[in-house]
LUMMIRO-615362 format. One record per residue (C-alpha): chain; x negated, y, z. Coordinates in nm, 2 decimals, padded with zeros to 4 digits, m for minus. Each point is the difference from the previous one (the first is absolute). Example, Ala and Ser with C-alpha at 12.3 -4.5 7.8 and 13.67 -1.06 7.14 Angstrom:
! LUMMIRO-615362
@unit: A u: m01.23 v: m00.45 w: 00.78
@unit: A u: m00.14 v: 00.34 w: m00.07
END
This chain:
! LUMMIRO-615362
@unit: A u: 04.17 v: 05.32 w: 01.06
@unit: A u: m00.32 v: m00.03 w: 00.19
@unit: A u: m00.26 v: m00.25 w: m00.10
@unit: A u: m00.09 v: m00.26 w: 00.26
@unit: A u: m00.37 v: m00.02 w: 00.04
@unit: A u: m00.18 v: m00.34 w: m00.02
@unit: A u: m00.08 v: 00.04 w: 00.38
@unit: A u: 00.37 v: 00.03 w: 00.08
@unit: A u: 00.09 v: m00.29 w: m00.23
@unit: A u: m00.25 v: m00.22 w: 00.17
@unit: A u: 00.10 v: 00.11 w: 00.35
@unit: A u: 00.35 v: m00.10 w: m00.09
@unit: A u: m00.11 v: m00.36 w: 00.03
@unit: A u: 00.01 v: 00.03 w: 00.38
@unit: A u: 00.37 v: 00.09 w: m00.03
@unit: A u: 00.08 v: m00.29 w: m00.23
@unit: A u: 00.09 v: 00.21 w: m00.30
@unit: A u: m00.28 v: m00.12 w: m00.24
@unit: A u: m00.35 v: m00.15 w: m00.01
@unit: A u: m00.34 v: 00.11 w: m00.12
@unit: A u: m00.25 v: m00.28 w: m00.05
@unit: A u: m00.35 v: 00.02 w: m00.12
@unit: A u: m00.07 v: m00.27 w: m00.26
@unit: A u: m00.33 v: m00.19 w: m00.02
@unit: A u: m00.16 v: m00.32 w: 00.11
@unit: A u: 00.11 v: m00.10 w: 00.35
@unit: A u: m00.20 v: m00.32 w: 00.03
@unit: A u: m00.30 v: 00.06 w: 00.23
@unit: A u: m00.19 v: m00.30 w: m00.15
@unit: A u: 00.00 v: 00.17 w: m00.35
@unit: A u: m00.29 v: 00.20 w: m00.14
@unit: A u: 00.22 v: 00.30 w: m00.06
@unit: A u: 00.20 v: 00.00 w: 00.32
@unit: A u: 00.16 v: 00.34 w: 00.07
@unit: A u: 00.03 v: 00.08 w: 00.37
@unit: A u: 00.28 v: 00.25 w: m00.06
@unit: A u: 00.21 v: m00.21 w: m00.24
@unit: A u: 00.34 v: m00.11 w: 00.14
@unit: A u: 00.14 v: m00.16 w: m00.32
@unit: A u: m00.20 v: m00.26 w: m00.20
@unit: A u: m00.02 v: 00.09 w: m00.37
@unit: A u: m00.16 v: m00.33 w: m00.12
@unit: A u: m00.34 v: 00.17 w: m00.06
@unit: A u: m00.20 v: m00.21 w: 00.25
@unit: A u: m00.32 v: m00.15 w: m00.13
@unit: A u: m00.21 v: m00.27 w: 00.17
@unit: A u: m00.37 v: m00.10 w: 00.00
@unit: A u: m00.06 v: m00.27 w: m00.26
@unit: A u: m00.19 v: m00.31 w: 00.10
@unit: A u: m00.36 v: m00.02 w: m00.13
@unit: A u: m00.01 v: m00.17 w: m00.34
@unit: A u: m00.26 v: m00.27 w: 00.00
@unit: A u: m00.08 v: m00.27 w: m00.25
@unit: A u: m00.19 v: m00.31 w: 00.08
@unit: A u: m00.32 v: m00.04 w: m00.20
@unit: A u: 00.00 v: m00.27 w: m00.27
@unit: A u: m00.23 v: m00.28 w: 00.09
@unit: A u: m00.23 v: m00.04 w: m00.31
@unit: A u: m00.30 v: m00.20 w: 00.11
@unit: A u: m00.35 v: 00.05 w: m00.16
@unit: A u: m00.25 v: m00.26 w: m00.08
@unit: A u: m00.37 v: m00.02 w: m00.06
@unit: A u: m00.16 v: 00.09 w: m00.33
@unit: A u: 00.21 v: 00.04 w: m00.32
@unit: A u: 00.37 v: m00.07 w: 00.05
@unit: A u: 00.35 v: 00.09 w: m00.10
@unit: A u: 00.29 v: m00.02 w: 00.25
@unit: A u: 00.35 v: m00.03 w: m00.14
@unit: A u: 00.26 v: 00.01 w: 00.28
@unit: A u: 00.38 v: m00.06 w: m00.05
@unit: A u: 00.20 v: 00.10 w: 00.31
@unit: A u: 00.35 v: m00.09 w: 00.11
@unit: A u: 00.11 v: 00.23 w: 00.28
@unit: A u: 00.30 v: m00.06 w: 00.22
@unit: A u: 00.08 v: 00.32 w: 00.20
@unit: A u: 00.23 v: m00.03 w: 00.29
@unit: A u: 00.21 v: 00.30 w: 00.11
@unit: A u: 00.22 v: 00.01 w: 00.31
@unit: A u: 00.35 v: 00.13 w: m00.06
@unit: A u: 00.32 v: 00.01 w: 00.22
@unit: A u: 00.12 v: m00.30 w: m00.19
@unit: A u: m00.32 v: m00.20 w: 00.06
@unit: A u: m00.34 v: m00.04 w: m00.17
@unit: A u: m00.01 v: 00.05 w: m00.38
@unit: A u: m00.28 v: m00.14 w: m00.22
@unit: A u: m00.12 v: 00.16 w: m00.32
@unit: A u: m00.22 v: m00.19 w: m00.24
@unit: A u: m00.26 v: 00.19 w: m00.21
@unit: A u: m00.26 v: m00.13 w: m00.24
@unit: A u: m00.33 v: 00.20 w: m00.04
@unit: A u: m00.36 v: m00.07 w: m00.11
@unit: A u: m00.35 v: 00.12 w: 00.04
@unit: A u: m00.33 v: m00.06 w: m00.19
@unit: A u: m00.36 v: 00.09 w: 00.04
@unit: A u: m00.32 v: m00.08 w: m00.19
@unit: A u: m00.36 v: 00.04 w: 00.13
@unit: A u: m00.35 v: m00.10 w: m00.09
@unit: A u: m00.16 v: 00.09 w: 00.34
@unit: A u: 00.21 v: m00.18 w: 00.26
@unit: A u: 00.27 v: 00.27 w: 00.02
@unit: A u: m00.23 v: 00.30 w: 00.06
@unit: A u: 00.15 v: 00.16 w: m00.31
@unit: A u: 00.27 v: m00.11 w: m00.25
@unit: A u: 00.01 v: 00.00 w: m00.38
@unit: A u: 00.28 v: 00.10 w: m00.24
@unit: A u: 00.15 v: m00.29 w: m00.19
@unit: A u: 00.22 v: 00.20 w: m00.24
@unit: A u: 00.37 v: m00.07 w: 00.03
@unit: A u: 00.07 v: m00.28 w: 00.25
@unit: A u: 00.33 v: m00.18 w: 00.01
@unit: A u: 00.17 v: m00.25 w: 00.23
@unit: A u: 00.29 v: m00.19 w: m00.16
@unit: A u: m00.01 v: 00.26 w: m00.29
@unit: A u: 00.04 v: 00.29 w: 00.25
@unit: A u: m00.28 v: 00.26 w: m00.02
@unit: A u: m00.17 v: 00.10 w: 00.33
@unit: A u: m00.10 v: 00.35 w: 00.09
@unit: A u: m00.36 v: 00.10 w: 00.00
@unit: A u: m00.14 v: 00.16 w: 00.32
@unit: A u: m00.29 v: 00.25 w: 00.02
@unit: A u: m00.24 v: m00.27 w: 00.12
@unit: A u: 00.09 v: m00.22 w: m00.30
@unit: A u: 00.21 v: m00.25 w: 00.20
@unit: A u: 00.35 v: m00.08 w: m00.13
@unit: A u: 00.34 v: m00.03 w: 00.17
@unit: A u: 00.37 v: 00.00 w: m00.08
@unit: A u: 00.25 v: 00.17 w: 00.23
@unit: A u: 00.38 v: m00.01 w: m00.04
@unit: A u: 00.19 v: 00.29 w: m00.16
@unit: A u: 00.35 v: 00.12 w: 00.01
@unit: A u: 00.05 v: m00.16 w: m00.34
@unit: A u: m00.13 v: m00.34 w: 00.12
@unit: A u: 00.05 v: m00.01 w: 00.38
@unit: A u: m00.06 v: m00.37 w: 00.02
@unit: A u: m00.33 v: 00.01 w: m00.19
@unit: A u: m00.16 v: m00.28 w: m00.19
@unit: A u: 00.19 v: m00.33 w: m00.04
@unit: A u: m00.20 v: m00.31 w: 00.08
@unit: A u: 00.08 v: m00.34 w: m00.13
@unit: A u: m00.18 v: m00.33 w: 00.02
@unit: A u: m00.30 v: 00.14 w: m00.20
@unit: A u: m00.18 v: 00.33 w: 00.06
@unit: A u: m00.16 v: 00.14 w: m00.32
@unit: A u: m00.28 v: 00.27 w: 00.00
@unit: A u: m00.17 v: 00.18 w: m00.28
@unit: A u: m00.24 v: 00.29 w: m00.04
@unit: A u: m00.09 v: 00.16 w: m00.34
@unit: A u: m00.35 v: 00.08 w: 00.11
@unit: A u: m00.22 v: 00.30 w: 00.07
@unit: A u: m00.32 v: m00.01 w: 00.21
@unit: A u: 00.13 v: m00.33 w: 00.13
@unit: A u: 00.07 v: m00.23 w: m00.30
@unit: A u: 00.35 v: m00.10 w: m00.13
@unit: A u: 00.15 v: m00.31 w: 00.16
@unit: A u: 00.31 v: m00.21 w: 00.04
@unit: A u: 00.07 v: m00.22 w: 00.30
@unit: A u: 00.30 v: m00.19 w: 00.14
@unit: A u: 00.08 v: m00.20 w: 00.31
@unit: A u: 00.28 v: m00.24 w: 00.10
@unit: A u: m00.09 v: m00.01 w: 00.37
@unit: A u: 00.30 v: 00.04 w: 00.23
@unit: A u: 00.07 v: 00.29 w: 00.24
@unit: A u: m00.01 v: m00.10 w: 00.36
@unit: A u: 00.31 v: 00.03 w: 00.23
@unit: A u: 00.00 v: 00.26 w: 00.28
@unit: A u: 00.30 v: 00.01 w: 00.22
@unit: A u: 00.17 v: 00.29 w: 00.18
@unit: A u: m00.22 v: 00.20 w: 00.24
@unit: A u: 00.14 v: m00.06 w: 00.35
@unit: A u: m00.22 v: 00.24 w: 00.20
@unit: A u: 00.14 v: 00.31 w: 00.16
@unit: A u: m00.15 v: 00.34 w: 00.06
@unit: A u: m00.37 v: 00.00 w: 00.10
@unit: A u: m00.13 v: 00.20 w: 00.30
@unit: A u: m00.34 v: 00.17 w: 00.01
@unit: A u: m00.04 v: m00.12 w: 00.36
@unit: A u: 00.01 v: m00.37 w: m00.05
@unit: A u: m00.10 v: m00.28 w: m00.23
@unit: A u: 00.24 v: m00.07 w: m00.29
@unit: A u: 00.08 v: m00.32 w: m00.18
@unit: A u: 00.12 v: 00.04 w: m00.35
@unit: A u: 00.21 v: m00.30 w: m00.10
@unit: A u: 00.21 v: m00.14 w: m00.28
@unit: A u: 00.26 v: m00.28 w: 00.04
@unit: A u: m00.17 v: m00.21 w: m00.27
@unit: A u: m00.29 v: m00.01 w: m00.23
@unit: A u: m00.12 v: m00.27 w: m00.25
@unit: A u: m00.21 v: m00.06 w: m00.32
@unit: A u: m00.26 v: 00.28 w: 00.05
@unit: A u: m00.38 v: m00.04 w: m00.04
@unit: A u: m00.04 v: 00.28 w: 00.26
@unit: A u: 00.23 v: 00.24 w: 00.18
@unit: A u: m00.04 v: 00.37 w: 00.08
@unit: A u: 00.15 v: 00.17 w: 00.31
@unit: A u: 00.01 v: 00.38 w: m00.01
@unit: A u: 00.12 v: 00.28 w: 00.23
@unit: A u: 00.01 v: 00.35 w: m00.15
@unit: A u: 00.05 v: 00.32 w: 00.18
@unit: A u: m00.03 v: 00.37 w: m00.06
@unit: A u: m00.37 v: 00.00 w: 00.11
@unit: A u: m00.11 v: m00.31 w: m00.18
@unit: A u: 00.04 v: m00.38 w: m00.02
@unit: A u: m00.14 v: m00.33 w: 00.13
@unit: A u: 00.01 v: m00.33 w: m00.18
@unit: A u: m00.12 v: m00.35 w: 00.03
@unit: A u: m00.02 v: m00.27 w: m00.27
@unit: A u: 00.01 v: m00.36 w: 00.12
@unit: A u: m00.01 v: m00.33 w: m00.19
@unit: A u: 00.32 v: m00.19 w: m00.09
@unit: A u: 00.36 v: 00.09 w: 00.09
@unit: A u: 00.01 v: 00.09 w: 00.38
@unit: A u: 00.32 v: 00.17 w: 00.12
@unit: A u: m00.16 v: 00.25 w: 00.24
@unit: A u: m00.30 v: 00.21 w: 00.10
@unit: A u: m00.07 v: 00.21 w: 00.31
@unit: A u: m00.15 v: 00.35 w: m00.02
@unit: A u: m00.16 v: 00.14 w: 00.31
@unit: A u: 00.14 v: 00.31 w: 00.18
@unit: A u: m00.30 v: 00.20 w: m00.12
@unit: A u: 00.07 v: m00.10 w: m00.36
@unit: A u: 00.36 v: 00.10 w: 00.03
@unit: A u: m00.09 v: 00.33 w: 00.16
@unit: A u: m00.24 v: 00.08 w: m00.29
@unit: A u: 00.29 v: 00.00 w: m00.24
@unit: A u: 00.17 v: 00.28 w: 00.19
@unit: A u: 00.35 v: 00.03 w: 00.15
@unit: A u: 00.30 v: 00.07 w: m00.22
@unit: A u: 00.13 v: m00.16 w: m00.31
@unit: A u: m00.18 v: m00.32 w: m00.09
@unit: A u: 00.01 v: m00.28 w: m00.25
@unit: A u: m00.05 v: m00.37 w: 00.05
@unit: A u: m00.12 v: m00.21 w: m00.28
@unit: A u: m00.07 v: m00.38 w: m00.04
@unit: A u: m00.14 v: m00.11 w: m00.33
@unit: A u: m00.05 v: m00.35 w: m00.13
@unit: A u: m00.28 v: m00.02 w: m00.26
@unit: A u: m00.07 v: m00.27 w: m00.27
@unit: A u: m00.32 v: 00.01 w: m00.20
@unit: A u: m00.06 v: m00.13 w: m00.35
@unit: A u: m00.37 v: 00.06 w: m00.09
@unit: A u: m00.08 v: m00.02 w: m00.38
@unit: A u: m00.29 v: 00.06 w: m00.23
@unit: A u: 00.09 v: 00.19 w: m00.31
@unit: A u: m00.28 v: 00.08 w: m00.26
@unit: A u: m00.26 v: m00.07 w: 00.27
@unit: A u: 00.15 v: 00.25 w: 00.25
@unit: A u: 00.17 v: m00.09 w: 00.33
@unit: A u: 00.36 v: 00.09 w: 00.04
@unit: A u: 00.21 v: m00.05 w: 00.31
@unit: A u: 00.37 v: m00.03 w: m00.07
@unit: A u: 00.18 v: 00.05 w: 00.33
@unit: A u: 00.37 v: m00.03 w: 00.08
@unit: A u: 00.12 v: 00.18 w: 00.31
@unit: A u: 00.33 v: m00.04 w: 00.19
@unit: A u: 00.04 v: 00.30 w: 00.23
@unit: A u: 00.25 v: 00.05 w: 00.28
@unit: A u: 00.03 v: 00.36 w: 00.12
@unit: A u: 00.20 v: 00.15 w: 00.29
@unit: A u: 00.02 v: 00.35 w: 00.14
@unit: A u: m00.03 v: 00.04 w: 00.37
@unit: A u: m00.08 v: 00.26 w: 00.27
@unit: A u: m00.33 v: m00.02 w: 00.17
@unit: A u: 00.08 v: 00.11 w: 00.36
END
């Protein structure tokens, strides 16, 4: 019996006897699209959107100060079934004797008994982990403590409330026009921060009270860059305290975050 060559087997397709298809990625929008592929093998890969994180607003003050910031973040993600909110509790802290030019270590710093991570510049923050995806739990009282280092040991607490920040109602920004960042409600804040973050940078504005919107200029939107973007509206409440002659600013932040496309 003679062996049928691969060429003959493939040629037989035109006669309806069999088929020879080259497997690969057949989606022209994929990164690994194969021009010669005639049968999709499920191997297509696609560009991933830029991963961006909005900066934490941690205000600095004159002279010697400590800032202790508890943050409730509500992140909104759009799904085929509608918008889904995720609640996360985080915290940041910083200590300075020169108006924020440099920061000092304060040993182990805890918020509600949860230890914060120490950064290279001696600031502190807590980020969620797979073991604790919802982060720090905040009740009616926020308790802080540091066991001391260059900055002395301290304990502090505040019963100030978190403000209310409603759902972000704004759509996708455009780099060619002014953009109004809005929420459907806001109340109980000493001041409110509006922020637009893009792949090239961010713009933000802090205004007094609890306004529900702020307009960024087209130039400001353009400076953030086109592509994946993040909207953030933060209500801030301040509780200034003096502890062992040093000024501390205990701040509660309620942050609404939404992912958008900057067009």
